[in-house]
N, C-alpha and C positions, 0 to 999 in steps of 0.2 A: 579519497576514501578507500577505494579498492584499486587505485592505480590504473594501469592500462588493462587490467583484467576485466573482461566483459561481465556485467552484472548478470546477464542471462545464463552465464556458465557457472555461477555460484551453486554450491551443492543443494541449497534449499529452493532454488527457483522453480524447478520442475514440481516439487512437492507443493509449493504454493499454487502453481498453476492447476494442479489436480484438485486441490481444495476449492479453489475459486470456480472450477467447472461445475460445481454444485450450486452456485449462487449467481445472482446478477443484481446490478444496481436497479432500484425501482425506477419506473418511468418518471416519477416525480423528483428524482435526484436533482438538486440545484447546482451540482458540480462545484461545491464550495471549495473542495480541495484544489481545484484548478484555478481558483481565484485568489487564494491567499497563501499558498505554500510554494516555496522554491522546489524545482524539480531538477535533481542532479542527473546528468546524462553520461553515457560512455560513448566511445568512438562509434560503435555500431548504431546506437540511437541517432547520433548526428547524421550518419550516412543515410539511414532510412528517412529521416525527416527532410534532409536536403533533396532526396529523390522525390518525395511527396510534394513538398512546397518550399522551394528555395527561398522565396521572399520572406516567408515567416521564419524559416530556419536561420536566416541572417540576423534575427533578433536575439538569438541565443548568445549569452555571455560566455567568454572563455578567458582563462588566465593560466599562468604557469605557477606552480608551487612545488618546491622540492624536485625540480627538474621534470615534472610531469604536467601535461596539459589537462585542465579540468573544464567542465562545461556545466552550465545550469540555465534553466529558464526561470525568469522571475515572474511572479504573478501580476496580472492574470495571464494565464497561458495564451500565447499568441495563436494557438490552434483551437481555441474554444470559440464556438459559434452557436449562439442561442442556447447556451448551457449544455451543448453536446460537443464531443470531440470530433473535429473535422478530419483527423488522421487516425481514427480509431484502430484500423488494421495495422498501422505503422507506429502506434503510440510508444513512447519510451518505456524501457524496462520497469522503472519504478511505478509508472502508471499501470502497467500490466499486473503489478503485484498488489496494488491498492485494493483493500484497506490495510494490507500488511505493509510494513516499512522496516527498513534496516535500522537496527539499534546500534548505539555506540558500545554496548556490551557484547562480548563475544558469545556466539552460539545461541542467540535469542533474536526474535523478531518482535515488533510491537504491532498491536491491532488498534486501528483508529475506531472511535465509537460512532461512525456514520451509520446510516440505516442498514447497509449491507454488513458492516462490522458488527452491529448489534445482533443480526440474525446469526452470523458465524459464532458470536460469543454465546448465544443461547445453546447452540449445538455443542460448543466446547465445554460449557458447564455440565451439560448432560453426559458428555463423553468423560469428563474428568471425574464425575460422581460414579458413573456405572462401570467404566473400563479401568481407569487409573486407580480408582478407589481413593482418590485424593480430592475431596470436595473443595471447590473454589470457596475461599472464605466469604462469609456474608458481607463483610465490609468491602471486599473487592467487587462483588456483584453490585452492591448499592452504589459504589463510586462510579462503576462503568455505566450503570443505568442513568445516574444523574448526569454524567458526562455526555451520554447519548442525547439526553433531553436538551442539553445546552450547547451541543457541539457547534452549531452554526454561529451562535452568539459569541462563544469563546474564540472561535477561529477569527471572526470578523474584528474582535477587539484585541486580538493577539494575547489572549490570556492562556495560562497553562491548561492543558487538557489531559486528564488522567486517561491512560491507555493501558491495555492489558499487555504484559510482557509474557511471551510464550517461548519456551525452550524449543529449539529446532528439532531436537529428538522427539519431543512430544507431538510436534506437527506431523512427523512421519507416521506415527501410529494413529493420530487424529484423521489423517487422510485415509488410512485403511478402514477406520471406523465409518467414515462418511461413505465410502464405497459400498459397505454392507448395508448402511442405512438407506441409501438412495438408489438401491438396485431396482 
């Protein structure tokens, strides 16, 4: 996906971290994402996880493709204990970005419709209306809200989940908006 390049060094990672600093998963979060989705890892993620729990890190799959080594954890995450991350401070980069995820399209990220993603989406709609002066289309809002209501069911049944596609450039100004909103 990104080759040997560390995901945490991608230009959008710090912006996403700043955005996420204004939010948190609710205590009732059932960690569905950790139970049904593959988690791609980079070399730094592997190193941190091995330092934290070598036995569990040994469950991580690896393979070579195009001369590069790739890693992933298959669901359920081996570090999930009682619906909580047992390696939270050392969790992989993609986990630290959630509910944002990398898209196959350049210069955009996607936002999952979990509970925290829905809260971020509400602020993003407000930001898009008031700052960008580009209202999010009503059909996009409806689709995201419906997707939020059925997120767990769709993930468990491996059904398509509508997600919001956000330009990385818009995320940079969204982060600035959040700083002023949550001062």
